[in-house]
C-alpha positions in Angstrom: 122.8 99.2 47.3 120.9 100.1 50.4 118.6 102.8 49.1 116.8 100.7 46.4 113.1 99.9 46.0 112.6 96.2 45.7 112.1 95.0 42.1 109.4 92.8 40.9 108.4 93.0 42.1 132.5 133.5 56.9 135.4 133.6 60.2 133.6 136.2 62.4 130.4 138.2 62.0 132.2 141.3 60.8 135.0 139.6 58.9 134.0 137.0 56.3 136.2 134.0 56.1 138.9 133.6 53.5 137.6 131.7 50.5 139.2 128.5 49.5 139.6 127.1 46.0 136.4 127.4 43.9 135.1 126.2 40.6 136.2 128.6 37.7 136.8 131.4 40.2 140.0 132.7 41.9 139.9 133.7 45.5 140.3 137.4 44.9 137.4 137.4 42.4 134.7 136.3 45.0 132.7 139.2 46.3 131.2 138.8 49.8 128.7 141.5 50.8 125.9 142.0 53.4 122.3 142.9 52.9 119.0 142.9 54.9 116.6 141.9 52.1 115.7 138.2 51.7 116.7 136.3 48.6 114.1 136.9 45.9 113.9 133.4 44.4 114.4 130.7 47.0 115.1 130.1 50.7 116.1 126.9 52.3 115.7 127.0 56.1 117.2 124.2 58.2 116.1 124.2 61.8 118.8 121.9 63.1 122.5 122.4 62.8 122.8 118.7 63.9 121.0 117.8 60.7 123.2 120.1 58.6 126.3 118.4 60.1 124.9 114.9 59.5 124.0 115.4 55.9 127.3 117.1 55.0 129.9 115.2 57.1 128.9 111.7 56.2 130.0 110.6 52.6 127.2 108.2 52.1 124.5 110.9 52.5 126.0 113.1 49.7 124.6 116.4 50.9 121.2 118.1 50.4 119.4 119.0 47.2 116.3 121.2 47.5 113.0 120.7 45.7 112.7 122.2 42.3 111.7 125.9 42.1 111.0 128.3 39.3 113.0 131.5 38.6 113.7 133.4 35.4 111.5 131.0 33.4 113.4 127.9 34.3 113.4 125.2 37.0 116.3 125.0 39.4 117.4 123.3 42.7 119.8 124.5 45.4 122.5 122.0 46.4 124.5 121.9 49.7 127.4 119.6 48.9 130.2 118.3 51.1 133.7 118.0 49.7 136.4 116.0 51.4 140.1 116.7 51.4 142.8 115.4 53.7 140.3 114.5 56.3 138.6 117.9 56.3 135.0 118.5 55.2 134.2 121.7 53.2 130.8 123.2 52.4 130.0 123.8 48.8 127.0 125.6 47.2 125.7 124.8 43.8 122.7 125.6 41.6 121.4 122.9 39.3 119.3 123.6 36.2 116.5 121.1 36.0 115.4 121.9 32.4 118.7 121.6 30.5 118.4 117.9 29.7 115.0 118.5 28.0 116.1 121.4 25.9 118.4 119.6 23.4 122.1 119.0 23.3 122.9 122.3 21.6 120.9 124.5 24.1 122.9 126.7 26.5 121.6 128.8 29.4 123.6 131.7 30.7 122.9 133.1 34.2 124.2 135.2 37.0 123.9 133.6 40.4 123.9 135.0 43.9 124.0 132.7 46.9 123.0 133.8 50.4 123.6 132.7 54.0 121.7 134.3 56.9 123.6 135.3 60.0 121.5 135.6 63.1 123.9 137.8 65.0 124.1 140.4 62.3 120.4 139.9 61.3 121.5 140.1 57.7 122.4 137.9 54.8 125.9 137.5 53.4 125.8 137.4 49.6 128.3 135.2 47.8 128.9 136.0 44.1 131.7 136.6 41.6 129.9 138.6 38.9 130.6 136.0 36.2 128.0 134.6 33.9 127.6 130.8 34.5 126.8 128.6 31.5 124.5 125.6 32.0 124.4 122.9 29.3 123.7 119.2 28.9 127.3 118.5 29.9 127.2 120.9 32.9 123.9 121.0 34.8 125.2 122.7 37.9 127.5 125.6 38.8 128.6 127.3 42.0 131.3 127.5 44.6 133.3 124.5 45.8 135.0 124.3 49.2 133.5 127.6 50.4 134.6 127.0 54.0 135.5 124.3 56.4 132.1 122.8 57.7 133.1 123.0 61.3 134.1 126.7 61.0 131.0 127.4 59.1 128.8 126.0 61.8 130.7 128.0 64.4 130.3 131.1 62.3 126.5 130.6 62.2 126.4 130.6 66.1 125.4 127.1 67.2 123.2 128.5 70.0 120.7 129.6 67.4 120.6 126.0 66.1 119.1 127.1 62.7 120.4 128.3 59.4 119.0 129.7 56.2 120.4 129.6 52.7 119.1 131.3 49.6 119.7 131.9 45.9 118.8 134.4 43.2 119.3 133.5 39.6 119.0 135.8 36.6 119.1 134.3 33.1 120.9 136.5 30.6 118.9 136.9 27.3 120.5 138.7 24.3 122.9 140.5 26.5 120.3 141.7 29.1 119.0 140.3 32.4 115.7 138.6 32.5 114.9 140.8 35.5 116.3 144.3 35.6 118.0 145.4 38.8 115.5 147.2 41.0 112.4 145.5 39.6 111.9 143.4 42.6 111.1 140.1 40.9 108.3 138.0 42.3 109.4 135.9 45.2 109.3 132.2 44.7 108.4 129.6 47.4 111.0 128.1 49.7 111.2 125.1 52.0 111.8 124.6 55.7 113.5 121.6 57.3 112.5 120.9 60.9 113.1 118.0 63.3 110.2 116.1 64.9 111.0 116.6 68.6 108.0 114.6 70.0 109.0 111.0 69.2 107.5 109.6 72.3 107.7 106.2 70.7 110.7 105.6 68.5 111.2 101.8 68.6 109.1 98.9 67.4 109.7 95.1 67.6 108.2 92.6 65.2 108.1 88.9 65.9 108.4 86.7 62.8 106.8 83.2 63.2 107.1 80.1 61.0 110.1 81.6 59.2 111.1 78.4 57.4 107.6 77.6 56.1 107.1 80.6 53.8 109.0 82.4 51.0 106.3 85.1 50.7 107.0 88.7 51.8 105.8 89.6 55.4 104.6 93.1 56.4 104.2 94.9 59.7 102.5 98.3 60.0 103.1 100.8 62.9 103.0 104.5 63.7 106.1 106.6 64.4 106.2 110.5 64.5 102.6 111.0 63.3 103.3 108.9 60.2 102.2 105.4 59.2 105.1 103.1 58.2 105.4 99.5 57.1 108.3 97.1 57.4 108.5 94.5 54.6 110.5 91.4 55.1 111.5 89.1 52.2 112.4 85.6 53.7 114.4 84.6 50.7 115.4 88.1 49.6 114.4 90.2 46.7 115.1 88.7 43.2 118.5 90.3 42.7 120.0 88.7 45.8 119.4 85.2 44.4 117.9 83.6 47.5 121.1 84.2 49.5 120.1 87.1 51.7 117.3 88.3 53.9 115.9 91.6 52.6 114.1 94.2 54.7 112.5 97.5 53.5 110.8 100.4 55.2 107.8 102.0 53.4 106.1 105.3 54.1 102.4 104.5 54.1 100.8 107.8 55.1 98.2 108.7 52.4 97.9 112.3 53.7 101.6 113.0 53.1 101.8 116.1 50.9 103.1 115.5 47.4 105.8 118.2 47.7 107.0 117.2 51.3 110.0 115.1 52.1 111.2 113.2 55.2 114.8 112.4 56.1 114.9 109.5 58.5 117.9 108.2 60.5 117.1 104.7 61.7 118.7 101.4 62.8 117.5 97.9 62.1 118.6 94.6 63.6 117.7 91.0 64.4 117.5 90.7 68.1 119.7 88.1 69.6 119.1 86.0 72.7 122.7 84.9 72.8 126.2 86.6 73.1 127.8 88.4 70.1 129.3 85.7 67.9 131.5 86.9 65.1 132.4 84.4 62.5 135.8 82.7 62.9 138.5 84.6 61.0 136.4 87.7 60.6 136.6 89.5 63.9 134.9 92.7 62.7 131.9 90.8 61.3 129.0 90.3 63.6 125.6 89.4 62.1 123.8 90.6 65.3 125.1 94.2 64.9 122.4 96.7 63.8 122.4 98.2 60.3 121.9 102.0 60.1 120.3 104.0 57.4 119.9 107.6 56.3 116.9 107.7 54.0 114.8 110.2 52.1 111.1 109.6 51.8 108.5 111.3 49.7 105.3 110.5 47.9 107.3 109.5 44.8 110.0 107.7 46.7 108.3 105.9 49.6 110.5 102.9 50.0 114.1 102.4 51.3 115.9 99.5 52.8 118.5 96.7 52.7 118.4 94.1 50.0 121.5 92.5 51.4 120.5 92.8 55.1 121.9 89.5 56.3 123.0 86.2 54.7 120.4 83.6 55.2 123.2 81.2 56.2 124.2 83.6 59.0 120.7 84.0 60.2 120.2 80.3 60.5 123.6 79.4 61.9 124.2 82.2 64.4 123.2 81.1 67.9 120.5 83.1 69.6 118.8 84.6 66.4 116.2 82.0 65.6 114.2 80.3 68.4 111.4 77.8 67.6 111.5 79.0 63.9 110.9 82.6 65.0 113.0 85.7 65.3 112.5 89.3 66.3 113.2 92.4 64.1 113.8 95.7 65.9 113.5 99.1 64.2 114.6 102.2 66.0 114.1 105.8 64.7 116.8 108.2 65.8 115.6 111.3 64.0 112.9 112.3 61.6 113.4 115.6 59.7 110.4 117.1 57.9 111.0 119.2 54.8 107.9 121.3 53.9 107.1 124.3 51.8 107.4 127.7 53.6 104.1 129.3 54.2 
């Protein structure tokens, strides 16, 4: 419920790793080859292996899906997915067709897919394919390879000292038995995107003192600047409508009007009500402490500019926990751990 807008409101460089179980494909049918040429249709560059680990190792983040791109007369997105098994995390690569739901229930799209991963040490791309035509339909929007490699081994294979990675994809739609682009025609290269971390967060923490808390039920707001962007905290003293006046709700809004329409931000942040007293868990619930910070992994864009906690804290806990409210006032603290910027490649 956290990320809701308030309503009404391979093993070594020369030896690719053994392939684990994959969707619709046996191990010995996967073909792993090397090439120097960049992927023709899309490139996803992530300039932080820490970010790659964060988005794939934490179940609540659910991986990374790129912006839509056009290839072979259709719109697609590249997906990096985690898959969890017996405590291990595997990297999976998928391609999603963004048009299929708009083409009718009987429409099918057949395509050949090549995935790519760049290896800095070899200065080449490894190509992942199986030569099979993949069928996309209303019942199956995405296709690819599951559990490609253990995430930890994959990052080691990339060479962590480089601290960057690039993925790519080429997709060729099959029409009446022929490819949309013949081999060797060098199809027009589509745009890609780059994910980079803002490494100049000189200020990454803000505090907001809320006065006269009990005398108002109207939303409060607080604007501030972090990482070259304008943000706004919005606090709902009696919560947003769906929490039925039982919880305090707090949301973070991206306010920057100059934010490009195709850009995205991924923010890792923490939020808490500052306490002037000792930690005071409720009796019988030793793991519960209303003074502990809440953490969030949030995506922001021009179309999705709001993220937060509708059930941030029970109002009863806020009022009854010693050290939180003083003279009808309390302090909200927001701390930004990382901000990753996803922009179109030049």
